[in-house]
A tleap script that builds the chain and sets N, CA, C and O, in Angstrom:
source leaprc.protein.ff14SB
mol = sequence {
  NMET VAL HIE GLY ILE GLY THR ASP ILE CYS
  ASP ILE ARG ARG ILE ARG ALA SER PHE GLU
  ARG HIE GLY GLU ARG PHE ALA GLU LYS ILE
  LEU SER GLU ALA GLU LEU GLY VAL TRP ARG
  ARG ARG SER VAL ARG TRP PRO GLU ARG GLY
  VAL ARG TYR LEU ALA THR ARG PHE SER ALA
  LYS GLU ALA PHE SER LYS ALA VAL GLY LEU
  GLY MET ARG LEU PRO MET HIE TRP ARG ARG
  CYS GLU ILE GLY ASN ALA PRO GLY GLY ALA
  PRO CYS ILE VAL LEU HIE GLY GLU LEU LYS
  THR TRP PHE GLU ALA GLN HIE LEU THR ALA
  HIE ILE THR LEU SER ASP GLU SER ASP TYR
  ALA VAL SER PHE CYS VAL VAL GLU ARG LEU
  CGLY
}
set mol.1.N position { 0.839 -1.180 0.000 }
set mol.1.CA position { 0.000 0.000 0.000 }
set mol.1.C position { 0.884 1.243 0.000 }
set mol.1.O position { 1.862 1.316 0.744 }
set mol.2.N position { 0.541 2.209 -0.829 }
set mol.2.CA position { 1.325 3.440 -0.920 }
set mol.2.C position { 1.102 4.284 0.336 }
set mol.2.O position { -0.033 4.592 0.701 }
set mol.3.N position { 2.187 4.642 0.977 }
set mol.3.CA position { 2.156 5.509 2.156 }
set mol.3.C position { 2.242 6.974 1.726 }
set mol.3.O position { 1.549 7.833 2.271 }
set mol.4.N position { 3.110 7.249 0.732 }
set mol.4.CA position { 3.265 8.619 0.276 }
set mol.4.C position { 4.098 8.704 -0.984 }
set mol.4.O position { 4.861 7.796 -1.312 }
set mol.5.N position { 3.936 9.808 -1.678 }
set mol.5.CA position { 4.675 10.085 -2.906 }
set mol.5.C position { 5.291 11.468 -2.753 }
set mol.5.O position { 4.646 12.403 -2.278 }
set mol.6.N position { 6.546 11.582 -3.161 }
set mol.6.CA position { 7.212 12.883 -3.099 }
set mol.6.C position { 7.974 13.149 -4.377 }
set mol.6.O position { 8.548 12.237 -4.972 }
set mol.7.N position { 7.977 14.380 -4.791 }
set mol.7.CA position { 8.755 14.780 -5.962 }
set mol.7.C position { 9.426 16.107 -5.659 }
set mol.7.O position { 8.933 16.894 -4.850 }
set mol.8.N position { 10.550 16.348 -6.311 }
set mol.8.CA position { 11.252 17.607 -6.116 }
set mol.8.C position { 12.025 17.949 -7.377 }
set mol.8.O position { 12.628 17.082 -8.010 }
set mol.9.N position { 11.999 19.210 -7.727 }
set mol.9.CA position { 12.843 19.714 -8.807 }
set mol.9.C position { 13.708 20.809 -8.199 }
set mol.9.O position { 13.223 21.674 -7.470 }
set mol.10.N position { 14.977 20.756 -8.509 }
set mol.10.CA position { 15.949 21.634 -7.881 }
set mol.10.C position { 16.732 22.363 -8.966 }
set mol.10.O position { 17.235 21.743 -9.903 }
set mol.11.N position { 16.830 23.654 -8.836 }
set mol.11.CA position { 17.614 24.462 -9.763 }
set mol.11.C position { 19.094 24.317 -9.393 }
set mol.11.O position { 19.516 24.776 -8.332 }
set mol.12.N position { 19.862 23.694 -10.246 }
set mol.12.CA position { 21.281 23.443 -9.968 }
set mol.12.C position { 22.023 24.762 -9.767 }
set mol.12.O position { 22.983 24.815 -8.998 }
set mol.13.N position { 21.599 25.813 -10.438 }
set mol.13.CA position { 22.242 27.124 -10.270 }
set mol.13.C position { 22.086 27.628 -8.835 }
set mol.13.O position { 22.983 28.282 -8.305 }
set mol.14.N position { 20.952 27.324 -8.210 }
set mol.14.CA position { 20.729 27.718 -6.809 }
set mol.14.C position { 21.663 26.958 -5.875 }
set mol.14.O position { 22.200 27.527 -4.925 }
set mol.15.N position { 21.854 25.662 -6.152 }
set mol.15.CA position { 22.777 24.858 -5.344 }
set mol.15.C position { 24.202 25.376 -5.524 }
set mol.15.O position { 24.947 25.490 -4.551 }
set mol.16.N position { 24.583 25.690 -6.763 }
set mol.16.CA position { 25.919 26.233 -7.039 }
set mol.16.C position { 26.134 27.536 -6.261 }
set mol.16.O position { 27.194 27.741 -5.671 }
set mol.17.N position { 25.127 28.412 -6.263 }
set mol.17.CA position { 25.238 29.696 -5.549 }
set mol.17.C position { 25.379 29.471 -4.042 }
set mol.17.O position { 26.176 30.142 -3.387 }
set mol.18.N position { 24.606 28.526 -3.491 }
set mol.18.CA position { 24.719 28.213 -2.055 }
set mol.18.C position { 26.100 27.667 -1.735 }
set mol.18.O position { 26.697 28.014 -0.715 }
set mol.19.N position { 26.600 26.812 -2.613 }
set mol.19.CA position { 27.935 26.247 -2.396 }
set mol.19.C position { 29.002 27.346 -2.470 }
set mol.19.O position { 29.940 27.357 -1.672 }
set mol.20.N position { 28.859 28.251 -3.413 }
set mol.20.CA position { 29.836 29.340 -3.534 }
set mol.20.C position { 29.796 30.256 -2.313 }
set mol.20.O position { 30.830 30.783 -1.905 }
set mol.21.N position { 28.615 30.452 -1.726 }
set mol.21.CA position { 28.463 31.288 -0.531 }
set mol.21.C position { 29.000 30.616 0.718 }
set mol.21.O position { 29.674 31.249 1.531 }
set mol.22.N position { 28.697 29.316 0.873 }
set mol.22.CA position { 28.992 28.631 2.138 }
set mol.22.C position { 30.141 27.631 2.063 }
set mol.22.O position { 30.606 27.141 3.092 }
set mol.23.N position { 30.595 27.328 0.862 }
set mol.23.CA position { 31.711 26.405 0.698 }
set mol.23.C position { 31.359 24.983 1.109 }
set mol.23.O position { 30.199 24.571 1.062 }
set mol.24.N position { 32.376 24.252 1.509 }
set mol.24.CA position { 32.217 22.840 1.841 }
set mol.24.C position { 31.238 22.628 2.992 }
set mol.24.O position { 30.645 21.556 3.112 }
set mol.25.N position { 31.067 23.636 3.834 }
set mol.25.CA position { 30.114 23.537 4.949 }
set mol.25.C position { 28.708 23.214 4.447 }
set mol.25.O position { 27.961 22.496 5.111 }
set mol.26.N position { 28.346 23.741 3.279 }
set mol.26.CA position { 27.032 23.455 2.694 }
set mol.26.C position { 26.910 21.971 2.358 }
set mol.26.O position { 25.901 21.344 2.684 }
set mol.27.N position { 27.921 21.407 1.713 }
set mol.27.CA position { 27.910 19.977 1.367 }
set mol.27.C position { 27.879 19.126 2.633 }
set mol.27.O position { 27.186 18.109 2.674 }
set mol.28.N position { 28.613 19.525 3.657 }
set mol.28.CA position { 28.651 18.759 4.909 }
set mol.28.C position { 27.310 18.769 5.623 }
set mol.28.O position { 27.017 17.849 6.387 }
set mol.29.N position { 26.499 19.774 5.397 }
set mol.29.CA position { 25.157 19.831 6.000 }
set mol.29.C position { 24.202 18.865 5.303 }
set mol.29.O position { 23.343 18.269 5.953 }
set mol.30.N position { 24.344 18.705 3.985 }
set mol.30.CA position { 23.408 17.936 3.173 }
set mol.30.C position { 23.786 16.462 3.049 }
set mol.30.O position { 22.912 15.596 3.062 }
set mol.31.N position { 25.071 16.174 2.929 }
set mol.31.CA position { 25.529 14.827 2.578 }
set mol.31.C position { 25.972 13.997 3.782 }
set mol.31.O position { 26.528 14.520 4.748 }
set mol.32.N position { 25.713 12.686 3.700 }
set mol.32.CA position { 26.211 11.740 4.711 }
set mol.32.C position { 27.722 11.589 4.517 }
set mol.32.O position { 28.277 12.101 3.545 }
set mol.33.N position { 28.376 10.899 5.424 }
set mol.33.CA position { 29.826 10.668 5.294 }
set mol.33.C position { 30.160 9.953 3.991 }
set mol.33.O position { 31.099 10.342 3.296 }
set mol.34.N position { 29.406 8.919 3.654 }
set mol.34.CA position { 29.666 8.171 2.414 }
set mol.34.C position { 29.459 9.062 1.193 }
set mol.34.O position { 30.255 9.024 0.254 }
set mol.35.N position { 28.394 9.863 1.203 }
set mol.35.CA position { 28.124 10.769 0.088 }
set mol.35.C position { 29.206 11.835 -0.032 }
set mol.35.O position { 29.587 12.216 -1.140 }
set mol.36.N position { 29.700 12.316 1.103 }
set mol.36.CA position { 30.767 13.317 1.072 }
set mol.36.C position { 32.004 12.785 0.359 }
set mol.36.O position { 32.652 13.516 -0.391 }
set mol.37.N position { 32.334 11.518 0.589 }
set mol.37.CA position { 33.476 10.917 -0.094 }
set mol.37.C position { 33.300 10.908 -1.604 }
set mol.37.O position { 34.217 11.260 -2.345 }
set mol.38.N position { 32.119 10.505 -2.055 }
set mol.38.CA position { 31.826 10.486 -3.493 }
set mol.38.C position { 31.869 11.911 -4.035 }
set mol.38.O position { 32.468 12.158 -5.082 }
set mol.39.N position { 31.247 12.834 -3.340 }
set mol.39.CA position { 31.202 14.226 -3.772 }
set mol.39.C position { 32.616 14.804 -3.916 }
set mol.39.O position { 32.914 15.476 -4.904 }
set mol.40.N position { 33.473 14.546 -2.943 }
set mol.40.CA position { 34.851 15.064 -3.003 }
set mol.40.C position { 35.607 14.491 -4.190 }
set mol.40.O position { 36.311 15.222 -4.888 }
set mol.41.N position { 35.469 13.194 -4.427 }
set mol.41.CA position { 36.153 12.576 -5.576 }
set mol.41.C position { 35.657 13.167 -6.895 }
set mol.41.O position { 36.456 13.465 -7.783 }
set mol.42.N position { 34.363 13.334 -7.019 }
set mol.42.CA position { 33.816 13.898 -8.255 }
set mol.42.C position { 34.203 15.357 -8.429 }
set mol.42.O position { 34.496 15.799 -9.540 }
set mol.43.N position { 34.204 16.101 -7.337 }
set mol.43.CA position { 34.519 17.530 -7.408 }
set mol.43.C position { 35.961 17.776 -7.821 }
set mol.43.O position { 36.238 18.737 -8.538 }
set mol.44.N position { 36.872 16.939 -7.389 }
set mol.44.CA position { 38.280 17.094 -7.743 }
set mol.44.C position { 38.469 16.900 -9.238 }
set mol.44.O position { 39.177 17.670 -9.886 }
set mol.45.N position { 37.837 15.873 -9.780 }
set mol.45.CA position { 38.003 15.562 -11.204 }
set mol.45.C position { 37.284 16.550 -12.111 }
set mol.45.O position { 37.791 16.915 -13.172 }
set mol.46.N position { 36.091 16.981 -11.685 }
set mol.46.CA position { 35.280 17.885 -12.498 }
set mol.46.C position { 34.332 18.630 -11.563 }
set mol.46.O position { 33.292 18.084 -11.193 }
set mol.47.N position { 34.658 19.859 -11.171 }
set mol.47.CA position { 33.847 20.595 -10.186 }
set mol.47.C position { 32.352 20.657 -10.525 }
set mol.47.O position { 31.516 20.568 -9.626 }
set mol.48.N position { 32.014 20.806 -11.793 }
set mol.48.CA position { 30.594 20.875 -12.158 }
set mol.48.C position { 29.883 19.565 -11.849 }
set mol.48.O position { 28.715 19.569 -11.460 }
set mol.49.N position { 30.572 18.452 -12.018 }
set mol.49.CA position { 29.976 17.152 -11.693 }
set mol.49.C position { 29.696 17.049 -10.189 }
set mol.49.O position { 28.707 16.442 -9.778 }
set mol.50.N position { 30.565 17.641 -9.381 }
set mol.50.CA position { 30.339 17.681 -7.934 }
set mol.50.C position { 29.098 18.479 -7.578 }
set mol.50.O position { 28.326 18.078 -6.708 }
set mol.51.N position { 28.903 19.606 -8.247 }
set mol.51.CA position { 27.711 20.435 -8.001 }
set mol.51.C position { 26.452 19.668 -8.387 }
set mol.51.O position { 25.459 19.703 -7.661 }
set mol.52.N position { 26.486 18.984 -9.510 }
set mol.52.CA position { 25.320 18.194 -9.944 }
set mol.52.C position { 25.022 17.064 -8.950 }
set mol.52.O position { 23.862 16.789 -8.645 }
set mol.53.N position { 26.074 16.415 -8.452 }
set mol.53.CA position { 25.902 15.360 -7.454 }
set mol.53.C position { 25.215 15.925 -6.211 }
set mol.53.O position { 24.278 15.326 -5.686 }
set mol.54.N position { 25.682 17.069 -5.752 }
set mol.54.CA position { 25.093 17.713 -4.582 }
set mol.54.C position { 23.625 18.064 -4.840 }
set mol.54.O position { 22.779 17.875 -3.966 }
set mol.55.N position { 23.327 18.568 -6.024 }
set mol.55.CA position { 21.946 18.946 -6.363 }
set mol.55.C position { 21.024 17.734 -6.440 }
set mol.55.O position { 19.888 17.794 -5.969 }
set mol.56.N position { 21.498 16.634 -7.029 }
set mol.56.CA position { 20.632 15.450 -7.114 }
set mol.56.C position { 20.364 14.869 -5.732 }
set mol.56.O position { 19.257 14.403 -5.462 }
set mol.57.N position { 21.359 14.891 -4.857 }
set mol.57.CA position { 21.152 14.367 -3.494 }
set mol.57.C position { 20.207 15.274 -2.717 }
set mol.57.O position { 19.345 14.788 -1.985 }
set mol.58.N position { 20.360 16.580 -2.869 }
set mol.58.CA position { 19.460 17.535 -2.234 }
set mol.58.C position { 18.021 17.261 -2.677 }
set mol.58.O position { 17.115 17.172 -1.850 }
set mol.59.N position { 17.825 17.128 -3.980 }
set mol.59.CA position { 16.495 16.884 -4.543 }
set mol.59.C position { 15.910 15.560 -4.065 }
set mol.59.O position { 14.738 15.498 -3.693 }
set mol.60.N position { 16.714 14.505 -4.072 }
set mol.60.CA position { 16.229 13.184 -3.660 }
set mol.60.C position { 15.804 13.183 -2.193 }
set mol.60.O position { 14.790 12.579 -1.841 }
set mol.61.N position { 16.565 13.848 -1.349 }
set mol.61.CA position { 16.222 13.886 0.077 }
set mol.61.C position { 14.957 14.714 0.318 }
set mol.61.O position { 14.158 14.387 1.196 }
set mol.62.N position { 14.778 15.774 -0.453 }
set mol.62.CA position { 13.537 16.551 -0.377 }
set mol.62.C position { 12.347 15.679 -0.790 }
set mol.62.O position { 11.318 15.675 -0.114 }
set mol.63.N position { 12.483 14.943 -1.893 }
set mol.63.CA position { 11.393 14.071 -2.353 }
set mol.63.C position { 11.078 13.006 -1.308 }
set mol.63.O position { 9.909 12.731 -1.040 }
set mol.64.N position { 12.105 12.408 -0.720 }
set mol.64.CA position { 11.901 11.395 0.314 }
set mol.64.C position { 11.177 11.992 1.521 }
set mol.64.O position { 10.243 11.388 2.048 }
set mol.65.N position { 11.609 13.175 1.957 }
set mol.65.CA position { 10.989 13.788 3.141 }
set mol.65.C position { 9.502 14.073 2.910 }
set mol.65.O position { 8.697 13.992 3.837 }
set mol.66.N position { 9.150 14.404 1.678 }
set mol.66.CA position { 7.738 14.629 1.339 }
set mol.66.C position { 6.968 13.314 1.315 }
set mol.66.O position { 5.835 13.245 1.790 }
set mol.67.N position { 7.583 12.272 0.762 }
set mol.67.CA position { 6.907 10.969 0.659 }
set mol.67.C position { 6.635 10.345 2.022 }
set mol.67.O position { 5.613 9.684 2.207 }
set mol.68.N position { 7.537 10.546 2.978 }
set mol.68.CA position { 7.295 9.982 4.314 }
set mol.68.C position { 6.392 10.878 5.147 }
set mol.68.O position { 5.907 10.472 6.203 }
set mol.69.N position { 6.167 12.099 4.670 }
set mol.69.CA position { 5.239 13.000 5.356 }
set mol.69.C position { 5.838 13.793 6.495 }
set mol.69.O position { 5.106 14.395 7.279 }
set mol.70.N position { 7.159 13.805 6.603 }
set mol.70.CA position { 7.805 14.519 7.699 }
set mol.70.C position { 8.291 15.911 7.311 }
set mol.70.O position { 8.454 16.779 8.168 }
set mol.71.N position { 8.520 16.118 6.030 }
set mol.71.CA position { 9.229 17.337 5.659 }
set mol.71.C position { 10.602 17.273 6.298 }
set mol.71.O position { 11.141 16.181 6.478 }
set mol.72.N position { 11.171 18.390 6.638 }
set mol.72.CA position { 12.488 18.392 7.283 }
set mol.72.C position { 12.350 18.559 8.797 }
set mol.72.O position { 13.015 19.391 9.413 }
set mol.73.N position { 11.457 17.734 9.382 }
set mol.73.CA position { 11.291 17.697 10.836 }
set mol.73.C position { 11.836 16.378 11.363 }
set mol.73.O position { 11.767 15.358 10.677 }
set mol.74.N position { 12.367 16.392 12.554 }
set mol.74.CA position { 12.910 15.179 13.155 }
set mol.74.C position { 11.859 14.087 13.201 }
set mol.74.O position { 10.694 14.378 13.470 }
set mol.75.N position { 12.222 12.867 12.953 }
set mol.75.CA position { 13.586 12.357 12.878 }
set mol.75.C position { 14.254 12.545 11.521 }
set mol.75.O position { 15.400 12.129 11.346 }
set mol.76.N position { 13.564 13.168 10.542 }
set mol.76.CA position { 14.187 13.419 9.243 }
set mol.76.C position { 15.294 14.444 9.415 }
set mol.76.O position { 15.109 15.482 10.051 }
set mol.77.N position { 16.428 14.139 8.848 }
set mol.77.CA position { 17.579 15.051 8.858 }
set mol.77.C position { 18.404 14.736 7.621 }
set mol.77.O position { 18.548 13.573 7.243 }
set mol.78.N position { 18.941 15.764 6.997 }
set mol.78.CA position { 19.709 15.586 5.760 }
set mol.78.C position { 20.700 14.434 5.838 }
set mol.78.O position { 20.736 13.589 4.944 }
set mol.79.N position { 21.499 14.391 6.888 }
set mol.79.CA position { 22.602 13.423 6.970 }
set mol.79.C position { 22.143 12.028 7.397 }
set mol.79.O position { 22.906 11.069 7.277 }
set mol.80.N position { 20.922 11.901 7.886 }
set mol.80.CA position { 20.398 10.580 8.253 }
set mol.80.C position { 19.798 9.859 7.056 }
set mol.80.O position { 19.502 8.666 7.137 }
set mol.81.N position { 19.620 10.552 5.970 }
set mol.81.CA position { 19.072 9.993 4.739 }
set mol.81.C position { 20.179 10.032 3.694 }
set mol.81.O position { 20.659 11.103 3.322 }
set mol.82.N position { 20.569 8.879 3.236 }
set mol.82.CA position { 21.657 8.771 2.261 }
set mol.82.C position { 21.116 8.183 0.967 }
set mol.82.O position { 20.287 7.274 0.986 }
set mol.83.N position { 21.585 8.701 -0.140 }
set mol.83.CA position { 21.211 8.150 -1.439 }
set mol.83.C position { 22.394 7.304 -1.892 }
set mol.83.O position { 23.435 7.821 -2.298 }
set mol.84.N position { 22.208 5.999 -1.814 }
set mol.84.CA position { 23.254 5.063 -2.207 }
set mol.84.C position { 22.924 4.444 -3.550 }
set mol.84.O position { 22.090 4.945 -4.303 }
set mol.85.N position { 23.599 3.345 -3.827 }
set mol.85.CA position { 23.335 2.609 -5.062 }
set mol.85.C position { 23.206 1.132 -4.757 }
set mol.85.O position { 24.022 0.558 -4.037 }
set mol.86.N position { 22.166 0.520 -5.315 }
set mol.86.CA position { 21.979 -0.929 -5.220 }
set mol.86.C position { 23.075 -1.599 -6.053 }
set mol.86.O position { 23.720 -0.936 -6.865 }
set mol.87.N position { 23.293 -2.896 -5.864 }
set mol.87.CA position { 24.350 -3.590 -6.617 }
set mol.87.C position { 24.294 -3.372 -8.135 }
set mol.87.O position { 25.343 -3.322 -8.778 }
set mol.88.N position { 23.130 -3.245 -8.707 }
set mol.88.CA position { 23.013 -3.013 -10.147 }
set mol.88.C position { 23.224 -1.564 -10.550 }
set mol.88.O position { 23.247 -1.251 -11.740 }
set mol.89.N position { 23.381 -0.666 -9.564 }
set mol.89.CA position { 23.619 0.743 -9.842 }
set mol.89.C position { 22.426 1.657 -9.623 }
set mol.89.O position { 22.580 2.878 -9.589 }
set mol.90.N position { 21.232 1.077 -9.472 }
set mol.90.CA position { 20.038 1.903 -9.255 }
set mol.90.C position { 20.165 2.655 -7.928 }
set mol.90.O position { 20.724 2.121 -6.970 }
set mol.91.N position { 19.656 3.883 -7.861 }
set mol.91.CA position { 19.701 4.619 -6.599 }
set mol.91.C position { 18.802 3.958 -5.554 }
set mol.91.O position { 17.767 3.376 -5.880 }
set mol.92.N position { 19.214 4.062 -4.314 }
set mol.92.CA position { 18.409 3.516 -3.208 }
set mol.92.C position { 18.580 4.413 -1.987 }
set mol.92.O position { 19.549 5.165 -1.873 }
set mol.93.N position { 17.621 4.313 -1.088 }
set mol.93.CA position { 17.635 5.081 0.157 }
set mol.93.C position { 18.313 4.233 1.232 }
set mol.93.O position { 17.966 3.068 1.428 }
set mol.94.N position { 19.280 4.828 1.923 }
set mol.94.CA position { 19.951 4.196 3.061 }
set mol.94.C position { 19.734 5.133 4.247 }
set mol.94.O position { 20.159 6.288 4.218 }
set mol.95.N position { 19.078 4.639 5.278 }
set mol.95.CA position { 18.757 5.478 6.432 }
set mol.95.C position { 19.666 5.167 7.609 }
set mol.95.O position { 20.211 4.069 7.726 }
set mol.96.N position { 19.817 6.158 8.479 }
set mol.96.CA position { 20.698 6.029 9.638 }
set mol.96.C position { 20.007 6.558 10.890 }
set mol.96.O position { 19.097 7.383 10.816 }
set mol.97.N position { 20.458 6.066 12.038 }
set mol.97.CA position { 20.053 6.597 13.336 }
set mol.97.C position { 18.559 6.566 13.586 }
set mol.97.O position { 17.864 5.609 13.243 }
set mol.98.N position { 18.084 7.649 14.199 }
set mol.98.CA position { 16.673 7.744 14.593 }
set mol.98.C position { 15.721 7.652 13.404 }
set mol.98.O position { 14.613 7.132 13.533 }
set mol.99.N position { 16.144 8.150 12.261 }
set mol.99.CA position { 15.288 8.084 11.074 }
set mol.99.C position { 15.098 6.632 10.639 }
set mol.99.O position { 13.989 6.228 10.290 }
set mol.100.N position { 16.161 5.857 10.659 }
set mol.100.CA position { 16.068 4.434 10.310 }
set mol.100.C position { 15.149 3.710 11.291 }
set mol.100.O position { 14.298 2.921 10.881 }
set mol.101.N position { 15.318 3.976 12.577 }
set mol.101.CA position { 14.487 3.345 13.612 }
set mol.101.C position { 13.011 3.687 13.398 }
set mol.101.O position { 12.155 2.803 13.436 }
set mol.102.N position { 12.717 4.964 13.176 }
set mol.102.CA position { 11.342 5.414 12.948 }
set mol.102.C position { 10.761 4.757 11.696 }
set mol.102.O position { 9.645 4.240 11.729 }
set mol.103.N position { 11.510 4.774 10.602 }
set mol.103.CA position { 11.067 4.241 9.319 }
set mol.103.C position { 10.735 2.753 9.435 }
set mol.103.O position { 9.694 2.308 8.950 }
set mol.104.N position { 11.617 1.985 10.077 }
set mol.104.CA position { 11.390 0.544 10.247 }
set mol.104.C position { 10.193 0.278 11.150 }
set mol.104.O position { 9.440 -0.664 10.909 }
set mol.105.N position { 10.006 1.090 12.183 }
set mol.105.CA position { 8.861 0.917 13.087 }
set mol.105.C position { 7.538 1.165 12.367 }
set mol.105.O position { 6.508 0.608 12.746 }
set mol.106.N position { 7.566 1.991 11.339 }
set mol.106.CA position { 6.376 2.268 10.539 }
set mol.106.C position { 6.144 1.199 9.472 }
set mol.106.O position { 5.126 1.225 8.781 }
set mol.107.N position { 7.095 0.250 9.332 }
set mol.107.CA position { 7.032 -0.820 8.324 }
set mol.107.C position { 6.965 -0.248 6.908 }
set mol.107.O position { 6.099 -0.610 6.111 }
set mol.108.N position { 7.904 0.653 6.620 }
set mol.108.CA position { 7.927 1.320 5.334 }
set mol.108.C position { 9.112 0.865 4.485 }
set mol.108.O position { 10.118 0.383 5.005 }
set mol.109.N position { 8.973 1.025 3.190 }
set mol.109.CA position { 10.060 0.817 2.236 }
set mol.109.C position { 9.969 1.943 1.210 }
set mol.109.O position { 8.886 2.465 0.945 }
set mol.110.N position { 11.114 2.314 0.634 }
set mol.110.CA position { 11.133 3.458 -0.278 }
set mol.110.C position { 11.767 3.109 -1.616 }
set mol.110.O position { 12.656 2.263 -1.705 }
set mol.111.N position { 11.287 3.780 -2.644 }
set mol.111.CA position { 11.830 3.667 -4.001 }
set mol.111.C position { 12.148 5.087 -4.460 }
set mol.111.O position { 11.320 5.987 -4.316 }
set mol.112.N position { 13.334 5.289 -5.007 }
set mol.112.CA position { 13.750 6.631 -5.411 }
set mol.112.C position { 14.338 6.613 -6.818 }
set mol.112.O position { 15.009 5.658 -7.208 }
set mol.113.N position { 14.083 7.658 -7.561 }
set mol.113.CA position { 14.731 7.855 -8.852 }
set mol.113.C position { 15.139 9.319 -8.936 }
set mol.113.O position { 14.455 10.196 -8.409 }
set mol.114.N position { 16.250 9.570 -9.598 }
set mol.114.CA position { 16.738 10.937 -9.722 }
set mol.114.C position { 17.419 11.131 -11.068 }
set mol.114.O position { 17.912 10.184 -11.681 }
set mol.115.N position { 17.434 12.370 -11.505 }
set mol.115.CA position { 18.048 12.686 -12.786 }
set mol.115.C position { 18.441 14.153 -12.780 }
set mol.115.O position { 17.918 14.945 -11.996 }
set mol.116.N position { 19.367 14.507 -13.661 }
set mol.116.CA position { 19.714 15.915 -13.796 }
set mol.116.C position { 19.926 16.250 -15.262 }
set mol.116.O position { 20.265 15.400 -16.086 }
set mol.117.N position { 19.715 17.511 -15.547 }
set mol.117.CA position { 19.904 18.062 -16.882 }
set mol.117.C position { 20.698 19.341 -16.678 }
set mol.117.O position { 21.112 19.616 -15.552 }
set mol.118.N position { 20.922 20.115 -17.690 }
set mol.118.CA position { 21.794 21.292 -17.594 }
set mol.118.C position { 21.554 22.145 -16.346 }
set mol.118.O position { 22.493 22.423 -15.600 }
set mol.119.N position { 20.333 22.551 -16.118 }
set mol.119.CA position { 20.048 23.483 -15.032 }
set mol.119.C position { 19.223 22.908 -13.883 }
set mol.119.O position { 19.038 23.575 -12.865 }
set mol.120.N position { 18.720 21.671 -14.032 }
set mol.120.CA position { 17.811 21.140 -13.023 }
set mol.120.C position { 18.139 19.704 -12.629 }
set mol.120.O position { 18.627 18.905 -13.430 }
set mol.121.N position { 17.853 19.411 -11.367 }
set mol.121.CA position { 17.884 18.039 -10.864 }
set mol.121.C position { 16.461 17.716 -10.429 }
set mol.121.O position { 15.771 18.569 -9.870 }
set mol.122.N position { 16.022 16.490 -10.682 }
set mol.122.CA position { 14.653 16.100 -10.343 }
set mol.122.C position { 14.680 14.726 -9.675 }
set mol.122.O position { 15.490 13.865 -10.019 }
set mol.123.N position { 13.782 14.546 -8.720 }
set mol.123.CA position { 13.688 13.275 -8.006 }
set mol.123.C position { 12.231 12.922 -7.769 }
set mol.123.O position { 11.364 13.789 -7.656 }
set mol.124.N position { 11.993 11.628 -7.697 }
set mol.124.CA position { 10.656 11.103 -7.451 }
set mol.124.C position { 10.793 9.946 -6.468 }
set mol.124.O position { 11.630 9.065 -6.663 }
set mol.125.N position { 9.989 9.940 -5.427 }
set mol.125.CA position { 10.075 8.920 -4.393 }
set mol.125.C position { 8.678 8.370 -4.078 }
set mol.125.O position { 7.715 9.122 -3.926 }
set mol.126.N position { 8.599 7.046 -3.987 }
set mol.126.CA position { 7.371 6.380 -3.556 }
set mol.126.C position { 7.718 5.608 -2.275 }
set mol.126.O position { 8.686 4.849 -2.242 }
set mol.127.N position { 6.930 5.809 -1.242 }
set mol.127.CA position { 7.108 5.085 0.012 }
set mol.127.C position { 5.897 4.188 0.187 }
set mol.127.O position { 4.756 4.636 0.081 }
set mol.128.N position { 6.159 2.909 0.459 }
set mol.128.CA position { 5.102 1.915 0.646 }
set mol.128.C position { 5.117 1.395 2.074 }
set mol.128.O position { 6.160 1.327 2.725 }
set mol.129.N position { 3.936 1.033 2.537 }
set mol.129.CA position { 3.813 0.349 3.826 }
set mol.129.C position { 3.829 -1.141 3.539 }
set mol.129.O position { 3.050 -1.630 2.722 }
set mol.130.N position { 4.720 -1.866 4.213 }
set mol.130.CA position { 4.847 -3.302 4.014 }
set mol.130.C position { 3.728 -4.051 4.738 }
set mol.130.O position { 3.188 -3.580 5.739 }
set mol.131.N position { 3.402 -5.207 4.216 }
set mol.131.CA position { 2.411 -6.054 4.877 }
set mol.131.C position { 1.059 -5.610 4.572 }
set mol.131.O position { 0.091 -6.207 5.044 }
savepdb mol mol.pdb
quit
């Protein structure tokens, strides 16, 4: 049974401007430790690719927060929600700490997709109740 659906479109130029204003502190607020590692590797090789990575993760976490119905209220927190990759490469949600505990207690599962184009990143999330 569908618990919630969330979508988000993010202007990559806005993320770039925030990053230019706040520097790495902005990425550290949004990304988990694992995501920060990927972001740093991508940013070194091609800075624009790092900005796009940051924008897609921002968008995906916004879509997830809408689908679970929490918005950005606890236990939802940027760094407790990680966008990882399943073995085949598809994006997946990896939760940590209190958010993971809350999510599992609700018997929920999530599906996420994300994409980016020149100026925009977009994400779509479906959260289902198991059983």
